[in-house]
Structure formats: structure tokens, C-alpha cells
TILUMRO-80708 format. One record per residue: x, y negated, z of N, C-alpha, C, O in turn. Coordinates in steps of 0.001 Angstrom, whole numbers, plus 500000, padded with zeros to 6 digits. Layout:
N
XYZXYZXYZXYZ
...
This chain:
352
778390115213462408779461114225462114778469113452461291777510113968460719
778800112065461274778733110935460304779903110599459371781082110695459712
779498110218458222780704109599457187781540108569458057782769108603458003
780774107515458983781440106358459757782142106962460774783002106205461225
782089108326461445782898108737462322784119109251461533785218109113462070
784040109907460153785216110715459723785959109562459025787094109815458622
785448108296458827785945107365458140786952106604459248788118106273459035
786209106421460459787105105793461413788434106762462067789495106284462469
788068108252462055789368109007462410790359108954461492791516108856461899
790142108997460385790843108914459213791547107444459022792700107290458619
790829106607459310791590105221459148792621105053460557793696104457460502
792120105641461712793100105525462849794482106234462489795588105779462781
794230107454461790795460108176461562796312107793460617797468108192460761
796056107091459631796554106366458713797233105353459162798434105224458922
796459104412459954797209103003460641798310103575461616799242102867461996
798161104876461998799105104880463045800136106065462318800922106661463054
800108106277461313800955107091460567802451106850460939802957105729460899
803036107831461256804705107932461705805229107208460505804786107517459399
806159106247460630806900106032459187807825107012458840808161107165457666
808323107774459856809258108709459465808395110016458899809088111012458691
807239110117458677806922111353458158807730112017456938807946113227457009
808128111392455972808716111947454994810053112605455340810861112914454464
810247112796456556811149113894457027810702114976456887811523115892456935
809317115315456670808647116454456385809263116885454805809867117944454632
809057116082453911809703116281452739811331116735452669811843117663452043
812002115636453628813246115905453546813801117280453994814785117821453490
812947117847455139813270119205455876812947120248455013813684121230454919
811870120127454345811307121152453417812062121355452008812022122410451375
812627120412451680813319120189450460814985120840450446815698121294449552
815138120649451709816832121093452039816585122460452237817089123257451446
815878122864453181815789124313453295815292125222452475815437126425452695
814502124643451196814101125302450214815656125303449113815916126282448413
816401124253449139817691124271448282818494125057449317819194125807448637
818686125217450258819585126122451077819147127864450823819970128779450809
817799128001450655817320129319450364817779129680449015818454130704448907
817511128990447984817652129171446515819272129345446551819643130383446004
820206128608447037821621128810446826821973129971447440823026130462447034
821303130643448439821738132013449118820668133262448766820259134261449359
820420132532447260819602133994446649818226134629447358817928135817447236
817461133698448088816202133822448635815230132860447780814770131775448136
815056133469446684814502132750445478813007132795446050812566131648446119
812150133695446454810667133610446728810496132256447737809720131321447544
811360132403448769811006131565449786811415130044449227810748129026449416
812583130129448545812798128652447780811535128304446928811186127124446911
811042128941446439810181128466445550808585128104446218807771127314445739
808439128882447375807503128766448001807422127230448777806518126406448637
808387127129449457808817125592450113808769124586448928808462123443449268
808996124772447685809426123761446786807771123310446293807493122117446177
806738124388446027805728124017445986804830123111447093804013122217446874
805298123690448369804673122698449338805195121608449673804610120877450472
806442121258449117807037120172449375806547119217448104806407118035448418
806312119495446943805704118872445963804273118463446626804130117262446853
803422119152446891802123118727447452802056117912448806800998117339449066
803207117819449755803637117156451097803912115643450496803448114616450990
804738115710449363805266114559448821803882113497448388803652112356448788
803288114148447659802114113468447186801037112874448055800548111747447979
800757113865448908800016113532449892800337112330450902799523111497451302
801612112413451209802210111338451989802417110024451205802435108919451747
802547110204450094802490108847449191801131108453449156800873107252449234
800539108998449087798602108540449079798542107957450289798203106774450326
798824108586451396798578108160452707799436106693453070799044105773453789
800636106797452380801397105314452572800891104311451985800794103235452575
800427104499450565799883103446449864798738102960450357798559101748450234
797785103712450969796634103441451478796984102621452687796351101588452904
798062103056453582798390102076454835799187100974454271799382100045455054
799618100879453263800338099583452812799266098702452277799456097489452357
798256099106451786797259098369451182795946097727452332795351096651452263
795827098648453172794508098489454171795216098043455563794626097268456317
796392098515455850796885097955457199798164097455456929799177097945457427
798163096364456053799616095869455624800576095278456832801766095573456952
799817094356457738800503093924458594801228095028459552802435095026459793
800263095992460069801000097313460773802209097819460205803193098234460818
801988097721458644803027098463457908804281097518457975805390098016458169
804136096260457830805490095229457982805922095352459398807099095575459682
804967095208460314805326095081461576806361096481461948807420096256462535
806049097680461636806563098676461650808300098914460834809305099510461223
808038098247459771809334098167458944810580097416459501811765097723459365
810000096299460199810779095263460683811064095548462159811610094657462808
810773096610462704810860097105464246812148097917464361812384098927463698
813046097309465374814142098289465500813927099564465853814793100397465589
812802099919466474812780101351466860812038102186465427812391103268464958
811016101361464990810320102384464062810824101997462569810441102668461610
811738100838462397811777100537461060812572101504460305812305101693459118
813762102294461025814601103152460260813597104319459763813916104892458721
812682104629460271811883105672459851811458105731458329811284106720457616
811350104465458057810684104260456554811894104485455607811683104367454400
813192104809456059814264105287454931813873106693454870814446107209453910
813289107354455365813008108932455018812226108976453601812363109924452828
811369107832453322810823107704451905812053107932450862812000108847450041
813138107065450943814056107500450097814715108681450093815021109222449031
814954109119451079815666110514451471814791111582450856815357112410450142
813528111672451033812797112603450692812501112557449229812449113602448581
812286111267448628812158111062447074813516111956446578813413112983445908
814838111364447040815991112162446140816161113455446384816576114145445452
815882114092447696815883115438447921815103116376447091815511117424446589
813572115701446993812761116445445719813303116210444513813211117063443630
813854115189444336814534115261442846815895116251442929816221116851441904
816351116346443639817504117435443894817004118630443787817742119460443255
815757119042444203815132120469444244814754120475442537814977121442441809
814129119164442076814144119683440682815058120051439574814826120692438549
816216119466440035817332119572439388817655121414439394817764122110438384
817737121789440546818247122901440634817291124275440740817797125389440603
816013124107440970815416125020440746814624124827439631814141125903439281
814261123828438867813171123702437684814180123306436156813898123440434965
815373122804436817816210122129435274815418120952435142815774120367434119
814427120299435775813674119195435008814305117942435369814104117237436358
815375117730434067816151116607434526815295115072434351815433114156435162
814673115021433508813712114125433188812947113372434580813050112207434964
812219114414435109811763114124436533812630113794437577812335112932438405
813738114453437600814903114038438428815219112694438474815176111974439472
815576112352437220816225110708436662815112110042437313815459109196438138
813797110213437148812904109252437379812779109021438978812519107913439446
812981110122439731813091110024441040814164109118441735814043108230442579
815272109652441084816700108708441387816596107179441254817011106333442046
815937106998440051815647105451439735814893104983440833815241104015441509
813709105747441061812829105259442316813523105425443365813238104494444119
814392106195443907815170106307445479816010105206445250816303104682446325
816634104513444063817441103478444181816752102101444445817379101120444845
815501102107444206814712100923444082814305100770445737814420099774446451
813822102039446053813539102058447318814591101735448206814349100873449051
815665102236448183816936101875448789817114100473449019817165099984450147
817221099741447813817177098194447682816199097579448691816528096875449646
814930097945448345813703097089448992813838097527450727813721096698451630
814038098632450886813605098921452486814887098807453152814833098464454333
816170099046452585817260098775453218817563097429453676818101097216454763
817218096500452841817591095099452719816672094494453746816958093776454704
815440094965453315814408094077453998814507094546455634814345093727456538
814767095826455851815160095959457535816078095424458201815963094956459334
817322095471457346818375094913457915818301093137458110818777092532459070
817737092649457194817577091364457183816652090937458421816925089950459106
815587091718458646814691091336459458815272091470460957815049090647461845
815956092491461082816495092641462688817629091866462846818014091734464007
818441091164461724819314090513461833818835088754462339819341087982463153
817696088636461458817276087069461960816155086952462984815619085879463261
815788088294463606814848088049464544815298087303465732816478087306466083
814142086505466508814621085509467182814519086382468634815252086015469553
813681087447468826813691088262469936814032089911469689813479090655468879
814928090183470475816037091420469969816092092336471366816506091891472437
815598093697471161815748094739472104817195094722472722818098094234472041
817484095251474039819029095539474248819325096996473422818504097740472886
820408097093473494821210098217472577820515099629473219820265100539472428
820257099772474424819554100785475193818343100991474461818047102120474071
817503099838474206816240100149474009815832100215472334814767100591471845
817104099696471611816820099106470114817299100278469346816753100491468264
818349101160469798819032101991468826818400103327469342817921103484470466
818482104385468225818169105993468460818691106545467328819110105819466426
818727107995467239819330108423466029818571108263464882819060108844463914
817435107610464646816815107493463545817409106523462779817048106440461605
818452105587463301818922104286462631820070105192461605820520104555460652
820507106528461765821521107098460912820834107910459633821392108677458849
819459107498459677818467107619458349819291106937457280819530107294456127
819772105554458150820304104744456904821370105440456012821425105282454793
822343106347456845823332107104455936822855108215455411823563108849454629
821661108626455718821191110156454934820520109463453828820639110181452835
819782108251453510819196107810452713820128107589451643819948108064450522
821366106709452029822156106303451000822965107524450369823236107502449169
823335108549451149823693109973450726823191110476449855823826110808448854
821819110686450003820777111393449043820336110664447874819638111173446997
820799109315447867820943108696446474822446109153445849822508109176444619
823472109462446489824476109895445829824398111106445205824577111285444000
824037112242446313823650113790445962822864113646444436823385114167443450
822029113164444366821104113253443274821771112605442046821763113087440913
822383111381442441823286111015441059824142111722440473824182111828439248
825063112388441398825963113234441058825111114476440368825604114923439333
824132114955440743823331116288439914822680115668438608822656116379437604
822268114669438565821715114131437142822822113834436210822717114112435015
824027113206436773825050112497436073825274113371434529825306112730433478
825384114516434540825834115392433537824448115237432396824529115890431356
823545114605432564822445114409431335822386113163430697821466112775429976
823695112379431076823607110970430496824948111014429469825865111791429734
825004110242428420826020109966427750827282109891428102827319109479429261
828190110055427744829945110127428374830123108441429032830947108556429939
829857107547428972830089106388429420829059106172430635829373105625431692
827649106734430301826689106589431401826865107757432676826521107697433856
827424108629432041827714109608433228829050109080434022829107109452435194
829864108469433668830963107596434347830458106892435299830795106885436483
829481106176434678828786104976435687828176105855436770828576105787437932
827267106627436411826523107246437509827454108079438418827033108319439549
828545108500438097829441109267439224830229108029439865830598108119441036
830463107003439204831217105978440008830073105588441002830400105496442186
829144105416440760827896104706441534827898105686442682828256105326443804
827539106808442446827415108085443491828494108157444343828378108538445508
829690107768443772830871107795444457830752106614445659830912106827446861
830484105524445137830184104332446021829226104423446999829441103791448034
828188105083446903827128105323447625827791106284448828827616106092450031
828564107328448255829092107878449283830148107430450383830234107695451582
830809106762449650831771105889450619830925104878451497831331104651452637
829936104344451106829039103531451682828380104150452930828288103679454064
828030105090452534827115106052453535828022106528454894827660106567456070
829404106891454261830253107195455278830557106086456265830466106287457476
830955104799455705830955103624456659829724103175457564829828102530458608
828690103567457059827272103188457798827298104197459007826990103820460138
827720105643458701827759106402459732828776106045460771828491105905461960
829956105907460277831068105180461442830486104249462259830456104356463485
829906103117461478829379102032462433828399102360463173828595102429464387
827186102624462666826031103405463800826231104282464756825703104209465866
827322105532464236827467106290465306828353105785466422828272106336467520
829072104928466259829855104156467321828997103450468444829500103373469565
827608102875468199826648102379469037826218103797469786826577104157470908
825445104430468959824844105726469312825648106334470545825160106525471659
826896106596470185827780107352471115827946106367472540828014106781473698
827978105204472156828187104274473296826796104470474297826712104682475507
825688104293473173824436104615474210824387105890474843823841105958475944
824864106900474328824890108079474922825443108347476082824952109044476969
826825107612476097827804107862477263827674106979478121828183107190479221
826854105549477850827308104601479160825946103921479405825888102767479830
824694104762479089823385104261479346822741105546479844822970106692479458
821911105139480753821056106188481415820072106820480279819137106206479765
820371107867480045819128108889479039817869109568479810817971110602480470
816944109004479671815701109477480288815355110810479383815768110839478224
814589111924479919814264112771479048813478112586477680813717113199476639
812622111748477852811669111159476739812489110454475820812039110243474694
813725110020476153814343109230475185815221110131474479815675109767473394
815525111281474963816415112134473939815564112919473018815221114092473162
815244112043471968813898112737470811814733113427470010815960113399470106
813867114292468910814578114876468355815424114410466966816225115090466323
815055113266466763815926112406465721817326112200466065818233112027465251
817429112228467272819242112568467425819726113601466956820957113603466997
819190114641466448819858115492465598820426115085464149821286115764463587
819901113980463620820416113171462617821917112631463141822621112006462347
822284112840464220823822112623464500824632113767463641825700113478463100
824111114967463555824641115878462871824333115845461545825249115972460733
822790115642461038822393115745459981823053114859458839823285115271457702
823345113465459354823962112377458725825272112612457999825623112183456900
826029113523459004827382113966458346827271115113457393827997115182456402
826465115915457652825980117083456940825923116644455331826504117152454372
825052115567455391824506115012453887825696114467453326826003114611452143
826424113791454236827829112994453592828658114265453102829118114241451961
828803115043453676829880116382453400829167116995451982829943117409451121
827802117058451740827277117467450762827513116662449418827735117136448304
827407115283449803827713114596448573829277114279448404829510113482447495
830097114629448921831459114698448707831939116046448093832887116123447310
831203117088448518831398118139448065830856118218446538831487118785445646
829690117620446364829511117551444885830286116964443914830506117364442770
830772115747444607831786114792443796832764115653443441833145115614442271
833292116479444245834594117368444062834639118166442946835484118254442055
833081119014443224832692119999442059832649119604440621832837120287439614
832275117988440801832057117275439357833362116694438879833388116180437760
834659116736439767835542115565439225836039115768437916836615114860437318
835847116982437381836171117101436014835644116428435063836169116350433953
834522115848435385833546114965434240834063113491434456833514112571433851
835076113269435283835540111719435577836729111711435963837069112146437063
837600111167435023839213111038435454839339110311436773840194110806437506
838762109361437213838773108580438303838681109396439747839348109137440749
837711110421439607837411111293440845838574112394440784838845112980441832
839344112738439496840321113644439668841575113014440457842334113632441203
841634111444440078842667110954440543842768110831442243843783110918442934
841485110619442637841582110478444353840826111811444841840195111809445898
840929113072443934840475114361444600841173114680446017840467115027446964
842439114569446137843024114735447498842233113917448738841993114358449862
841911112628448209841273111904449195840000112387449641839654112394450822
839114112903448408837846113216448904837927114402449505837401114520450611
838490115336448999838597116741449907838874116194451208837985116440452023
839886115498451661840224115244453170839212114978453792838751115626454732
838581113533453089837494112789453627836336113613453936835659113283454910
835911114925453061834863115382453342834933116406454336834012116761455071
836072116843454300836573118002455436836082117103456873835263117473457714
836739116022456849836513115235457999835297115042458523835122114893459732
834317115029457615832676114755458002832158115948458266831349116125459177
832601116906457456831917118633458222832580118760459365831816119314460155
833693118517459911834036118740461073833490117988462103833339118523463201
833082116521461876832371116119462808831008116511463057830560116594464200
830285116773461942828807117567461781829105118859462813828301119079463719
830103119569462667830191120944463374830362120804464904829885121655465655
831020119765465353831364119279466369830028118900467237830012119259468415
828892118180466695827802117880467339826934119061467458826046118928468300
826962120166466840826096121384466666825715121763468381824705121572469060
827139122422468689826632122919470303826238122053471147825424122433471989
826725120576471166826240119428472156824896119381471943824243119584472967
824207119163470861822949119109470473822032120247470914820942119983471422
822396121375470754821834122469471624822060122668472933821283123473473446
822959122148473718823148122035474885822230120883475707821733121026476824
822154119772474888821350118831475496819776119015475195818903118432475837
819569119785474277818071120377474099817830121284475025816697121266475508
818819122326475531818496123228476653818270122361477988817406122688478801
819124121193478176818908120410479367817725119908479336817129119803480408
817154119519478237815858118739478090814530119655478487813602119345479233
814701120656477883813530121608477781813441122478479129812495122571479912
814711123091479170814863124240480286815070123656481821814419124015482803
816062122733481797816434121990483134815584121084483678815269121111484868
815099120100482716813998118929482940812620119401482609811605118753482865
812648120723481949811217121270481547810310119957481017809275119585481571
810826119420479995810228118587479481809480119103478292810078119724477413
807911118817478218807002119596477393807452119495475868807866118456475355
807315120703475223807941121243473808806455121094473047805593121971472984
806393119751472490804778120043471523805265119092470445806210118303470478
804308119382469392804472119204467800804480117461468026803748116729468692
805718117173467101805756115830466939806341115649465408807204116465465085
805969114692464467806570114577463285807975114308463442808720114592462504
808477113765464567809932113830464784810622115048464519811762114984464057
810069116190464757810822117467465030811162117851463416811909118800463179
810732117277462628811132117342461199812394116734461096813012116986460062
812997115893462033814336115170461853815299116062462597816497115819462740
814650117131463063815922118213463829815873119522462553816873120149462202
814775119687462114814795120738460841815687120342459843816532121141459440
815603119149459367816449118674458181818050118982458411818735119679457663
818454118389459475819890118882459684820324120132459661821440120373459200
819500121151460164819645122535460148820109123078458651821189123601458374
818835122769457635819030123119456674819887122200455862820327122736454845
820224121001456042821416120326455187822849120871455837823756120927455007
823142121216456971824589122052457277824403123212456644825460123444456057
823733123956456468823567125381455667824117124812454146825166125231453657
823270123821453493823500123920452249824889123008452225825687123290451330
825181122112452989826767121553452665827678122446452974828550122585452117
827774123158454003829018124294454109829048125022452981830146125274452486
828113125390452503827817126487451353828764125716450245829796126271449869
828345124276449674828853123771448717830375123468449100831289123647448295
830553123030450296831990122754450731832990123906450455834135123781450019
832358125028450783833372126243450674833605126290448993834732126514448549
832593126090448209833005126216446828833764125293446549834709125607445826
833666123852446986834473122696446425835835123137447107836837123053446398
835956123518448184837549123346448305838155124853448309839302125018448725
837427125891447869837806126985447784838206127944448878839261128575448945
837147127952449764837598128601451027836297129377451482835447128968452273
836332130796450693835134131462450932834757131986452310833627132420452534
835792131936453303835408132479454431834520131371455117834127131640456253
834198130305454635833165129498455402831956129834454903831034129181455392
831601130776453953830204131270453597829653132031454666828431132152454744
830360132523455443829934133136456867828817132382457329827701132849457558
829206131066457471828355130144458249826925129788457529825927129977458225
826786129423456555825580129374455852824776130893455636823604130910455259
825483132067455899825010133156455779823850133503456814822810134117456575
824356132867458230823568133044459342822368131824459491821181131876459813
823340130624459067822615129672459577821568129176458925821026128147459328
821098129895457729820031129707457056818907130368457792817767129904457772
819174131251458321817662131802459124817576130861460453816452130753460943
818529130248461013817908129287462086816965128119461479815985127680462082
817380127687460241816794126592459645815186127162459205814133126554459399
815348128415458606813821128786458285813181128803459442812236128015459462
813386129565460667812780129884461702812360128163462488811326127949463121
813307127276462261812917125984462856811804125342462048810834124830462606
811938125369460839810906125049459625809568125509459841808637124707459915
809347127213459986808297127701460363807655127321461398806445127129461283
808303127120462657807703126696463642807040125179463718805922124877464135
807890124474463281807522123318462874806222122820462014805452121869462146
806325123899461066805069123740460034804029124315460949803032123594460901
803883125233461687802700125791462401802313124563463248801144124198463123
803179123797464172802800123086464751801781121746463813800691121287464155
802534121422462694801828120617461997800378121081461823799416120468462286
800296122310461059798910122934460728798006123050462072796781123059461958
798516123123463120797604123229464363797201121564464632796064121296465022
798045120653464436797759119263464671796575118757463726795604118123464138
796836119196462159795777118764461307794428119357462084793481118633462390
794481120670462333793430121333462746792645120584463878791414120543463868
793358120031464793792866119567465994791937118180465524790808117906465933
792708117451464610792035116381464017790908116623463126790083115719462984
790772117686462531789603118222461828788257118508462358787156118200461903
788729119462463898787593119700464718787032118301465208785820118089465182
787941117342465659787595116418466139786750115472465284785952114648465731
787038115704463954786008114756463197784811115486462835784032114900462084
784448116922463314783151117735463085782623117833464397781551118438464410
783153117305465889782575117347467039781349116212466978780622116035467955
């Protein structure tokens, strides 16, 4: 192996880095939180440290890509298909912040990540939507939209979730501001889901779906409403800290259950479509960074249902996260094994 060969291989990997790779952080973080809430503490802590390392590595690779391959980075960010993947940076940042609050009580670091998440949200969301709006050449709906567009909702709700979790660390007026901001992001994320989901559902039912087009990010159809449920449930649980939240509590409860029901409806259909894809169509199952976009919704549905059961005081709902967490853990483990195997192939290639 020569230094030049290693440099070339690493350069190619970084240049072609999937914009949505921060879904690894999203998925690992939420499965960690789910296991923590369900008293599986050793698993939760192991996933926490894996997530810290993954977040740091992905930021290093992203910064290198931004500096060395800026044209490729901007081309991806302004692309209808690949652009929404960048929103996983926002969601990954805020999910890690939520881990810090729940597992370590490190409010200072969590607030820093919340502020970073807000700044990233402003820059990435407005850059992407401005670019796709003013673009002179645009793809058709069937070619231009996929489940990754719903990461718009996921990233928005992740800011709301972390904002609610860190609000208690501020003074009274700052706490009210943080909770009101979290409420605004919750409602905005819900609006984004309804708008984008209408287009995706139209694409599902009135356009031909080739097997290769039914990609794992379509699980975000469920994951986006699951994190919306979590954002609403946390606002309900913290309503006593802000009089305005108490005033609209019936609305919050009804709207949050509405989103939970929508997410629950998606689960059987997504499993059926997965069976159609891999069993009937015999589409090859191989590792892709996109599979983290499937693990995340499983962990998020577990966490959101647990918090919803607490928020609306319906303990019978706790049966669901009690078994769903194992599905999330197995999905995370299989995907992580695929990641390690893929990294191993790249390393072997470098030493051949």
C-alpha cells in the first residue's frame, strides 16, 4: 500500500459521503434513550459512547468534505433527492443533546448543542428550500421526492424536543421563551409533515414504484410523526412550567394523539412493503447508510409511545414500548454490523 493510494481511497469516500449519514447518530441516540427509559441502562450507556464517537467522526468527515469538496457539497445540498439528507445533521445534533440531558444531566453541553441545532436548522433549511424553489430545472414529482424530505419535520421536531428538555435550566422568562419556541417548532414540524406527506402519499398511490425506489428512508413516514408525538408529549409533561401551555393542554393532547395514531397506522404498511420488496421482488438486502433511516423510526416510536403514555396517563400503552424496544435494538445491531463490514471492506481495499 502506498500513501498515495490510501489518500485516494479516503478522498473518494469523503467526496462521496452520503449527506444523510448523521442518521447513524439519530438512530443510535434514540435507541439509547429508549433503552434508558426502559431501564436497560448498560445498553443505553454503550450506545451513548458509540454515539459520541460517531458524531465526532462524522463532523470531521463533513468539515473535510466542506473544505476540500465544496462544489460537491453544495451540489448535494441544493439537489431535490440528496439535499434533505443534510437535515440529519440538525436532528443528530439535537438527539445527542437529548442524550446528554437524560443520561448525564449535562445541561451546559446540551444547551450548546441546542443552539448549534437552531443555527444549523436556519442555514440548511432555508438554503435547501430557496435553492429548489428558484431552480430553473426541476425533476418531476415522481423523481424528485422521497421519504427523506420528511427529515424536514424530524429536524424541526428535534429542536423542539431538546428545547423542552433544556428549558428548566433557564431563568423564568427564559424558560417561558424556550417553551414557547419549542411549541412553535412543534406546530411548524406538524405543518411540514402534513404538507410533505400529502405529496409522498400521492407519489405512493399514483406513480409506479420500482423496487429500487422503495428505499429505507420511507420509514421516515412513520418516524416523522413519532418524533412529533414525542415533542408534543414532552410539552404536555412540562405544561406546569408555562401557563400558556396549560391553557392549550386539551389541544396539545388531542393533536399529539392524532400524530401518534398516524405513525401507528404506517407501521404495518411499511412492514408489508418491506416484505414485498425483499421476499416477493427478491430485492437484494445489503448495507446502505439509508438503513439508519429505518432504525431511527423504530427507536423513536418506542420512545414517543413511552412518553405519550406518561403524558396522557394511559399506562396500558406501555405494553407497546416494552416489546418494540427489542425490534429497535435488533435493527440497530444488524445495521451496525453492516457498517463495520463495509468499513472493513474499505480498509482491505486500501491494503491490497
